[in-house]
C-alpha positions in Angstrom: 124.6 220.1 -79.3 127.0 218.4 -81.7 127.5 214.6 -80.7 130.4 212.4 -81.4 131.0 210.5 -84.5 130.6 207.0 -82.8 127.5 205.0 -84.1 126.0 201.7 -84.1 126.1 198.5 -81.4 128.9 197.6 -79.4 130.2 195.0 -77.1 132.5 195.0 -74.2 135.9 193.7 -75.0 136.8 190.8 -72.4 140.0 188.8 -72.7 138.1 185.6 -73.1 136.4 187.0 -76.2 139.5 188.2 -78.0 140.6 185.0 -79.6 137.2 184.3 -81.2 136.7 188.0 -82.4 140.2 188.1 -84.0 139.3 185.2 -86.1 136.6 187.6 -87.5 134.6 190.4 -85.8 131.0 190.0 -86.8 129.4 193.1 -88.9 127.2 193.8 -86.0 129.7 194.8 -83.6 130.6 198.7 -84.6 132.7 199.4 -81.6 134.1 198.0 -78.3 134.4 199.1 -74.8 136.9 198.7 -72.2 137.6 199.8 -68.6 141.1 201.4 -68.8 142.0 200.6 -65.4 142.3 196.9 -66.7 144.4 197.7 -69.8 146.7 200.4 -68.8 149.7 198.5 -67.7 149.5 195.4 -70.4 152.6 194.3 -72.0 153.8 191.3 -74.5 151.3 189.6 -76.3 148.2 191.1 -74.6 149.3 194.6 -75.2 149.9 193.4 -79.1 146.5 191.8 -79.1 144.9 195.0 -77.7 146.6 197.0 -80.3 145.4 194.6 -82.9 141.8 195.7 -82.0 142.4 199.4 -81.4 143.8 199.9 -84.7 140.9 198.3 -86.4 137.8 199.4 -84.4 136.4 202.6 -82.5 136.7 202.2 -78.6 135.1 203.8 -75.6 136.6 203.9 -72.3 134.4 203.3 -69.5 136.2 204.1 -66.3 135.8 202.5 -62.8 137.9 204.4 -60.4 137.9 208.1 -60.8 135.2 208.5 -57.6 133.7 211.7 -59.4 131.5 212.4 -56.4 133.9 211.5 -53.7 135.6 213.4 -50.8 139.2 212.2 -51.6 141.0 214.6 -53.9 141.0 213.6 -57.6 144.0 211.4 -58.6 145.7 213.6 -61.2 148.7 211.4 -61.8 146.0 208.6 -62.6 144.2 211.3 -65.1 147.3 211.7 -66.9 147.9 208.2 -67.4 144.5 207.8 -68.7 145.1 211.0 -71.1 148.1 209.3 -72.5 146.0 205.8 -72.8 143.4 207.5 -74.8 145.7 209.4 -76.9 147.7 206.2 -77.5 144.7 204.2 -78.6 142.9 207.0 -80.3 139.9 206.6 -77.9 137.7 209.4 -78.3 135.1 208.9 -75.5 135.6 208.5 -71.9 132.8 207.9 -69.4 132.6 207.6 -65.8 129.8 206.8 -63.2 128.0 209.4 -61.5 128.8 208.1 -57.9 131.9 207.6 -55.9 134.3 204.8 -54.9 136.7 206.0 -52.6 136.8 207.5 -49.0 140.5 207.6 -47.4 141.3 205.0 -50.1 139.3 202.7 -52.7 136.2 201.2 -51.6 135.6 198.6 -54.6 132.4 199.6 -55.0 130.0 202.3 -56.5 128.2 204.5 -53.9 125.6 207.0 -54.5 126.2 210.8 -54.2 123.4 212.7 -52.0 121.2 214.5 -54.1 122.0 217.9 -53.0 122.7 221.6 -54.4 126.1 221.4 -52.8 126.7 218.1 -54.2 125.7 219.3 -57.7 128.3 222.3 -57.6 130.8 220.0 -56.1 130.6 217.2 -58.5 130.3 219.4 -61.6 133.5 221.4 -60.5 135.4 218.0 -60.4 133.9 216.6 -63.8 135.2 220.3 -65.1 138.6 219.6 -63.8 138.8 216.2 -65.3 137.7 217.6 -68.7 140.3 220.3 -68.2 143.0 217.8 -67.8 141.8 215.5 -70.7 141.2 218.5 -73.0 138.0 217.1 -74.1 134.3 216.5 -72.9 133.5 213.3 -71.0 130.2 211.5 -70.3 128.6 210.7 -66.9 126.8 207.5 -66.5 123.4 207.5 -64.2 124.4 204.9 -61.6 122.8 202.0 -59.9 122.4 202.2 -56.2 120.5 200.2 -53.3 120.2 202.7 -50.4 119.3 206.5 -51.0 120.8 209.1 -49.1 118.8 210.6 -46.4 120.5 214.1 -47.1 118.9 214.2 -50.7 117.1 217.3 -51.2 116.0 216.6 -54.8 115.0 213.6 -56.9 117.7 211.8 -59.0 116.7 212.9 -62.6 116.8 216.6 -61.3 120.3 215.9 -59.8 121.5 214.2 -63.1 120.5 217.2 -65.2 121.9 219.9 -62.9 125.2 218.1 -62.7 125.6 217.5 -66.5 124.5 221.3 -67.3 126.6 223.0 -64.7 129.5 220.7 -65.6 128.7 220.9 -69.6 129.5 217.2 -70.0 127.6 214.4 -72.1 125.3 212.0 -70.5 126.1 208.3 -70.6 122.5 206.7 -70.4 122.4 203.3 -68.9 118.7 202.1 -69.2 119.4 198.9 -67.2 120.3 201.0 -64.3 117.1 203.0 -64.7 115.2 199.8 -64.5 117.0 198.3 -61.5 116.7 201.7 -59.6 112.9 201.8 -60.5 112.3 198.4 -58.9 114.6 198.9 -56.0 113.2 202.5 -55.2 109.6 202.1 -56.5 109.3 204.5 -59.2 108.1 204.4 -63.0 111.2 203.9 -65.2 109.5 205.5 -68.3 108.7 208.8 -66.3 112.4 208.7 -65.0 113.9 208.1 -68.5 111.6 210.8 -70.3 112.8 213.5 -67.4 116.5 213.1 -68.5 118.3 215.7 -70.6 118.1 213.8 -74.0 120.1 216.5 -75.7 123.2 215.4 -73.9 123.0 211.6 -74.3 126.0 210.5 -76.3 126.2 207.0 -75.6 124.1 204.1 -73.9 124.3 200.9 -72.1 122.1 197.8 -71.9 122.6 194.9 -69.3 121.3 192.1 -67.6 120.9 191.8 -63.9 120.1 189.4 -61.0 116.7 189.5 -59.1 117.4 188.8 -55.5 113.6 189.2 -54.5 110.5 190.8 -55.7 111.7 194.3 -54.7 115.5 193.8 -55.0 117.7 193.8 -58.1 121.1 193.6 -58.2 123.1 195.3 -61.2 125.3 192.4 -62.0 125.8 192.4 -65.7 125.7 188.6 -65.6 122.6 187.8 -67.1 120.8 188.2 -70.4 118.9 191.6 -71.0 115.1 191.3 -70.1 112.3 192.7 -72.1 111.4 195.8 -70.1 115.0 196.9 -70.4 114.8 196.9 -74.3 111.5 198.4 -74.0 113.2 201.3 -72.4 115.8 201.5 -74.8 113.3 201.5 -77.6 111.4 204.4 -75.8 114.8 206.3 -75.5 115.6 205.8 -79.1 111.9 207.4 -79.9 112.2 210.3 -77.7 115.8 211.2 -78.0 116.9 209.8 -81.2 119.6 207.1 -82.0 123.0 206.9 -80.0 125.6 204.4 -79.8 124.7 201.7 -77.6 126.8 198.7 -76.0 125.7 195.4 -74.4 127.6 195.1 -71.2 128.2 191.5 -70.0 130.9 191.4 -67.3 130.1 188.1 -65.4 128.9 184.7 -66.4 129.9 185.3 -69.8 128.6 183.0 -72.5 130.0 182.1 -76.0 130.2 184.8 -78.5 127.2 183.5 -80.5 124.9 184.3 -77.8 126.2 187.7 -76.8 125.7 188.4 -80.8 122.0 187.7 -80.6 121.7 190.7 -77.9 124.1 192.9 -80.0 121.9 192.3 -83.0 118.9 193.1 -80.8 120.4 196.6 -80.3 121.2 196.7 -84.0 117.7 195.8 -84.8 116.1 198.7 -82.7 118.5 201.1 -84.3 117.2 200.0 -87.9 113.8 200.2 -87.0 114.3 204.0 -85.8 116.8 204.6 -88.5 114.3 203.8 -91.1 111.3 205.8 -89.8 113.4 208.8 -89.4 114.4 208.5 -92.9 110.8 208.2 -94.1 109.8 211.1 -92.0 112.6 213.3 -93.6 111.8 212.3 -97.0 
């Protein structure tokens, strides 16, 4: 399956980072990511500053509010606005969470879809509708969750594989979400990772989290990435090959120099595996 022409290590573009980045984007940053909901209606200087970035660097749009697995009808007016935004800024990849966030109105959080055969067909059909409107394939991210649905009939990785294959969409692999769920739901993160459809991985995330107790992790994106998450990313590159990977940091944002240490860690892992792949093919 042919993958998108996006490569390297990326960073989420936050407004507090824009001025230092406009003074000079470090070479370790190959692309940026934004949530389009936060940028759709910009005007004035902020819009001009955002355009400065999208004219110079590749971007990924990572959605927050589509509610792909929810009971509410898809918001086609919103989707058309997203389509125009992606076209206007030449953003080639749009991703969303394999979850829902609306039920008779927005819930302002992400909730897990029951892992059932009915939910597979329902969610895949909605993804296909989104792809028909946008006129290109999207990627769906494995989501973190804190309470498993009692209605589930299959395990999470079987559900993910079934959805992406029936929808014929990409997989957005979040290795931090795997680690968070493995602690919160007591499973082996490596076994879970290796059970996913690697041929559909087009994009990845690493992030930090907050530990609220020995058996509870909150997917906050507010701390540095820990070693077990880096190890999962390393295994993912070993098993599935290289894919563009972004550092997520949404809260408690440190100075750019501290974030770049983690972006360079992504770059270093990619360099290691790229070098090995080149040697193996020589």
